[in-house]
N, C-alpha and C positions, 0 to 999 in steps of 0.2 A: 362552162359547166359540163362535166359529162354524167350520162344517166345515173351511172352509180355512185357519183359524188352528191346526185341531187336526193338520191333516193338513203343516203346518209346522213343528211340531215346537212348535207354543203361541206361533211370532209369526207376524205378520200379514203375509201376504204383499204383495211390492209392488205398487205401482199395479197395477192395471187397466186394459185398452184400456178408456178410448178413446182415449190418447194426450194430448200437449200440445193446449190451447186453439187452436181456429182450425185443426186436422188434422180435417176430416171430422168436427168433432161440430156437430149443427145447433144454431143458434141458439133464441134463445124466442122464440116465435110472435109477430109485430105487430114485431120488431125493438125491445125494451120500455123504454122509457127511466127511468132510474134516477135519481127527484128526492130531491136531497138539499142540504145547503147547499153553495157549492162553497169555502166557506175550509175545511169537516172536509176536503177532499179535496189539501190544499195541506201538505206535509212543515213542520213548527217549523224554526222555526230552528235552522241548526245540523245537520239531521237529515242523515244520511247517503245517498249518489247514491242512487236508484232505490227511494228509498222513500213514493211516491206522487205527488199533484201531477194525478190526475187529474181532468178536469172533466169535468158528467153531459152523456147527451147528451141533441140536439136533442128536441123532442116529437114522438112517433108518432103518424101520421094514420090514424081507424082505417078498415080494411079498407070499401071502398065494394061493400057489397053491400043488396041487401032482403030482410032478415030479421030480426025481432024482436032485439030488444039483450036481454042478459040482465046483469047485476049480480054479481060473485063478491068475496069480500073472503078471505086465506089471511093467514097470520101464522106466525113462525118464526123462524129468526135462528145467529148466530154462540152457539153457548155455550161456555165456555172455563174452564179449570183451571189454578191454577200447574204450573210446570215440576216432574216427579219427577226423581229421580236419573238423570245421566246424559242428561238430557232439556237443551235449549238453548232458553228463553223458555216463554209458555205456550203449551197445546195449545187444539185447536178441535176438537169434534167434526162430520165429515161423514158422510154416506149412500150408500154405493154402490147404485147400482137399475140399471133398466132402463126405457129410451125404448121410442116405439110401434114402432120398428123395431128396435127388440132389442137395442140397442147398450147397453155399459156406461156411467153418466155420475156425476160426483162432484157432491152438491149439497147445501146447506142444508138441514136439517130444519124441515119446513114443515107449514099444512097450513089445511084451511078450518075459519072458527069454525063452533062449535055450537051452537045453541040461543041465548041469550040472552047468550053471552059476550063480551068487550072483546077489542079485537087481544091484549093484553097475555097476558090468560087464556088465550086458544089459542095461543099464540108456547110459553109454559111444558110446555103439553099436551102439544101436540106435537113439541116434543121430547123430553119423558120417553119419548111414545110410538117416539117413531122409533130413537132414539139410548139409552133406558133410562137417562140424564143426567136428575137434578133441579135445575134451574137457577133463578133468581131474576133478574128482568129490573136490569140497572145504566142502560143508556139506551139512546136510540132510536138507529140505523144507518142507517135508508133505506125508504122505500116504491117497491119495483117496480110499474109497471102498462102491460098490455100487455092485445093484440087476439087474440082467433084464435075460427076460425070453424068452425062444424059440418054438417050438414047441415041442420037446419033453425034456427039460431039463431046469430048472434054472440054471441059472451061478451066481456066486458069485464075483467080478472082483473086486482085491487089486491093487491099483498101487502107487507105490514107485514113489517118486519124491527126484530130486536133485538139488545143484548148481552147475553148473561147469565152468571153468574158461576156455576160449579158448586156445589153444596150438599147431594150427596147421589145415590144410583145408581150403578150398573153399566154398563159400555158393551156395549151388546146389542141386536140389533134385534130380538127374540123377543119384545116386546111390540109390535108392528106391529099394529093391529088390520086395516091394511088389505095388511099381506105384500107391500107394493114395496118395503122396503128388503131387499136382499141381504144386507149389510155396514154395517159402523159400526169408523171407524177415529178415533184422535187424531190429527192433524197440526199441526204448530208452526203458529201464527201468522204467522208470518214466510215459510212457504212456502204457505201457505195459498188466496191468491189462484192460484196456479201450477199448485193441483191443481185446482178446480172448473173444470166443464164450463162454463160457461155466463159470457159476458162482466159482464153486470151484478151474477152473485154474486162472480165478480172484484173488480168494484168495492167491493161490500161489504167485502170482505174487506181492500180496501187502507184502506178506513176503520175499520175494527176494528182494524188493524194500527198504524196512527195512534195512536189513542184509549188503544189499551195503551202505545203507546211513550212516550206525556204522561204516564198518570195509569196508571202502573202497580197501582195498588193496587185498580184495579175487578175485578181475581181475587179479590179479599180481601173479607170481611163488612165491612159498611158501607152507608151510603145510598146512591141510587142518582143519578148525577152528572148 
């Protein structure tokens, strides 16, 4: 259990700063577009108002700088478990970390591919390292791609996201080898979009919510969809 949870009598504290998305929370570098099938962003017939319907953002334009370009690939996603007693609906694991400005941000677990890993293998490993949760991939959520620049290079970053179901483990950040995650929390999937700090991850949360609304069995053992 984290020190923050111990100080609160074993209960995780309320959501820390940064506050609601859009109020001082930095957007991902490059205004990253989310590449998903637009049909997955529309609620099924009869769905409750406010259940989604977002469309993908237009393609971004790489920064016009005369620097060498480096391609980077990462993977991660939304790992979920069924509701426990007293909870409403499936729960998703998120991490809390600090950005370069020192502000707290709520994010989905993710990280770079290592060696000969596939994006799927990296997503399972990164989720486990950053949240302590062992998961299996059930389906693809989408791909975020954006650009950012350093002093000596431009980086084109591609991040693959998946929906995973929990198969074991305990929620903790103690296994994060980079020490970037300060804490981890279970968040109701219905609230996930408003909790996450970045717009493109909010869109992924909408996709996950719609998939689970249509196919609740994705949180249970079975073949991938």
